[in-house]
C-alpha positions as a Markdown table, in Angstrom:
| # | Residue | x | y | z |
|---|---|---|---|---|
| 1 | Met | 113.2 | 97.1 | 87.4 |
| 2 | Phe | 114.2 | 93.4 | 87.1 |
| 3 | Val | 110.7 | 92.6 | 85.9 |
| 4 | Thr | 111.2 | 94.7 | 82.8 |
| 5 | Leu | 114.2 | 92.6 | 81.9 |
| 6 | Leu | 112.4 | 89.2 | 81.9 |
| 7 | Pro | 111.6 | 89.3 | 78.2 |
| 8 | Ile | 115.3 | 89.9 | 77.4 |
| 9 | Ile | 116.4 | 87.0 | 79.7 |
| 10 | Tyr | 113.7 | 84.4 | 78.9 |
| 11 | Gly | 112.3 | 85.6 | 75.5 |
| 12 | Val | 109.0 | 87.3 | 74.8 |
| 13 | Lys | 105.9 | 85.7 | 76.4 |
| 14 | Asn | 102.3 | 86.6 | 76.3 |
| 15 | Ser | 102.3 | 88.2 | 79.8 |
| 16 | Tyr | 104.6 | 88.6 | 82.7 |
| 17 | Ser | 102.8 | 85.9 | 84.5 |
| 18 | Ala | 104.1 | 83.4 | 82.0 |
| 19 | Tyr | 107.6 | 83.9 | 83.3 |
| 20 | Tyr | 106.5 | 82.0 | 86.5 |
| 21 | Asn | 107.0 | 78.8 | 84.5 |
| 22 | Glu | 110.6 | 79.8 | 83.7 |
| 23 | Asn | 111.8 | 80.3 | 87.3 |
| 24 | Pro | 109.0 | 80.1 | 89.9 |
| 25 | Thr | 111.3 | 80.9 | 92.8 |
| 26 | Leu | 112.7 | 84.0 | 91.2 |
| 27 | Phe | 109.3 | 85.2 | 90.1 |
| 28 | Val | 107.6 | 84.8 | 93.5 |
| 29 | Gly | 110.7 | 86.1 | 95.4 |
| 30 | Phe | 111.0 | 89.2 | 93.2 |
| 31 | Leu | 107.3 | 90.1 | 93.5 |
| 32 | Cys | 107.4 | 89.6 | 97.2 |
| 33 | Leu | 110.5 | 91.8 | 97.5 |
| 34 | Leu | 108.7 | 94.4 | 95.5 |
| 35 | Ala | 105.7 | 94.1 | 97.8 |
| 36 | Leu | 107.9 | 95.0 | 100.8 |
| 37 | Gly | 108.5 | 98.4 | 99.2 |
| 38 | Phe | 104.7 | 98.9 | 98.9 |
| 39 | Phe | 104.2 | 97.9 | 102.5 |
| 40 | Arg | 106.8 | 100.4 | 103.6 |
| 41 | Ser | 105.1 | 103.2 | 101.7 |
| 42 | Lys | 101.9 | 102.8 | 103.8 |
| 43 | Gly | 98.5 | 104.1 | 102.9 |
| 44 | His | 96.8 | 102.7 | 99.9 |
| 45 | Trp | 100.1 | 101.2 | 98.7 |
| 46 | Ile | 99.8 | 98.5 | 101.4 |
| 47 | Lys | 96.7 | 97.2 | 99.5 |
| 48 | Ala | 98.7 | 97.1 | 96.3 |
| 49 | Gly | 101.4 | 95.2 | 98.2 |
| 50 | Tyr | 99.0 | 92.6 | 99.4 |
| 51 | Phe | 97.6 | 92.1 | 95.8 |
| 52 | Leu | 101.2 | 91.8 | 94.5 |
| 53 | Val | 101.9 | 89.0 | 97.0 |
| 54 | Leu | 98.7 | 87.3 | 96.1 |
| 55 | Thr | 99.6 | 87.6 | 92.4 |
| 56 | Ala | 102.9 | 86.0 | 93.1 |
| 57 | Phe | 101.6 | 83.0 | 95.1 |
| 58 | Phe | 98.6 | 82.3 | 92.9 |
| 59 | Asp | 100.3 | 81.4 | 89.6 |
| 60 | Thr | 98.4 | 81.2 | 86.3 |
| 61 | Tyr | 98.9 | 77.5 | 85.9 |
| 62 | Arg | 97.1 | 76.3 | 89.0 |
| 63 | Phe | 95.0 | 79.3 | 89.9 |
| 64 | Glu | 94.4 | 81.2 | 86.7 |
| 65 | Ile | 91.2 | 83.0 | 87.7 |
| 66 | Ile | 92.5 | 84.0 | 91.2 |
| 67 | His | 95.8 | 85.2 | 89.7 |
| 68 | Tyr | 94.2 | 87.4 | 87.1 |
| 69 | Val | 91.6 | 88.9 | 89.5 |
| 70 | Val | 94.3 | 89.9 | 92.0 |
| 71 | Ala | 96.6 | 91.2 | 89.3 |
| 72 | Ile | 93.8 | 93.3 | 87.9 |
| 73 | Asn | 93.2 | 94.6 | 91.4 |
| 74 | Phe | 96.9 | 95.4 | 91.9 |
| 75 | Phe | 96.9 | 97.6 | 88.7 |
| 76 | Leu | 93.5 | 99.2 | 89.6 |
| 77 | Ile | 94.7 | 100.2 | 93.0 |
| 78 | Cys | 97.9 | 101.6 | 91.6 |
| 79 | Met | 95.9 | 103.6 | 89.1 |
| 80 | Tyr | 93.6 | 104.8 | 91.8 |
| 81 | Ile | 96.5 | 106.0 | 93.9 |
| 82 | Met | 98.2 | 107.8 | 91.0 |
| 83 | Ile | 95.0 | 109.4 | 89.7 |
| 84 | Asn | 94.1 | 110.8 | 93.2 |
| 85 | Asp | 97.6 | 112.3 | 93.7 |
| 86 | Lys | 97.4 | 116.1 | 93.1 |
| 87 | Arg | 101.0 | 116.4 | 91.8 |
| 88 | Phe | 101.3 | 113.4 | 89.5 |
| 89 | Ser | 97.7 | 112.5 | 88.6 |
| 90 | Tyr | 98.7 | 112.6 | 84.9 |
| 91 | Leu | 100.6 | 109.4 | 85.4 |
| 92 | Gly | 97.4 | 107.7 | 86.7 |
| 93 | Lys | 95.4 | 109.1 | 83.8 |
| 94 | Ala | 98.0 | 107.7 | 81.4 |
| 95 | Ser | 97.8 | 104.4 | 83.2 |
| 96 | Leu | 94.0 | 104.4 | 82.8 |
| 97 | Leu | 94.2 | 105.2 | 79.1 |
| 98 | Leu | 96.4 | 102.1 | 78.6 |
| 99 | Ile | 93.6 | 99.7 | 79.7 |
| 100 | Pro | 92.5 | 98.9 | 76.0 |
| 101 | Leu | 96.1 | 97.8 | 75.3 |
| 102 | Ala | 95.6 | 94.9 | 77.8 |
| 103 | Phe | 93.2 | 93.4 | 75.3 |
| 104 | Gln | 95.7 | 93.7 | 72.5 |
| 105 | Asn | 99.0 | 92.7 | 74.1 |
| 106 | Met | 99.1 | 91.9 | 77.9 |
| 107 | Leu | 102.9 | 91.9 | 78.1 |
| 108 | Ile | 103.2 | 95.5 | 76.7 |
| 109 | Phe | 100.3 | 96.7 | 78.8 |
| 110 | Glu | 102.0 | 95.3 | 82.0 |
| 111 | Ala | 105.4 | 96.7 | 81.0 |
| 112 | Phe | 104.0 | 100.2 | 80.5 |
| 113 | Gln | 102.0 | 100.0 | 83.8 |
| 114 | Val | 105.1 | 98.9 | 85.7 |
| 115 | Val | 107.1 | 101.8 | 84.1 |
| 116 | Leu | 104.4 | 104.3 | 85.0 |
| 117 | Ile | 104.3 | 103.0 | 88.6 |
| 118 | Ile | 108.1 | 103.2 | 88.8 |
| 119 | Ile | 108.1 | 106.8 | 87.4 |
| 120 | Phe | 105.4 | 107.8 | 89.8 |
| 121 | Asn | 107.3 | 106.5 | 92.8 |
| 122 | Ile | 110.6 | 108.1 | 91.7 |
| 123 | Leu | 108.9 | 111.5 | 91.2 |
| 124 | Tyr | 107.1 | 111.1 | 94.5 |
| 125 | Thr | 110.3 | 110.3 | 96.3 |
| 126 | Leu | 112.1 | 113.2 | 94.7 |
| 127 | Lys | 109.3 | 115.5 | 95.7 |
| 128 | Leu | 109.4 | 114.3 | 99.3 |
| 129 | Lys | 113.2 | 114.8 | 99.5 |
| 130 | Arg | 112.8 | 118.5 | 98.4 |
| 131 | Leu | 110.5 | 119.2 | 101.3 |
């Protein structure tokens, strides 16, 4: 959730990757911490965790192409996982429909994607607790 607060703390940038310049240690540390949650979830989420770590370590200033390729892969894997879930596939479909927004405003696209991933994981966790 902290990632969604970065625009409030540091002002609006053109993408979340731009916040690396404000505080590289916090940015890398937070993405790696998030990746731990993906690793604990197992399955396809592990792949998403690896791409998130790579996104953190390959910043846009020194490794722009690598950064964007792994970031795109992170979001695509998350979309794939959500679309293939029988209970909450509508969140994956909503995520897929947001792709054109990336060409308009990357920050808003990323913020919506993060929120959809958070909602999916909360709903999934609540569903598991009911079983």
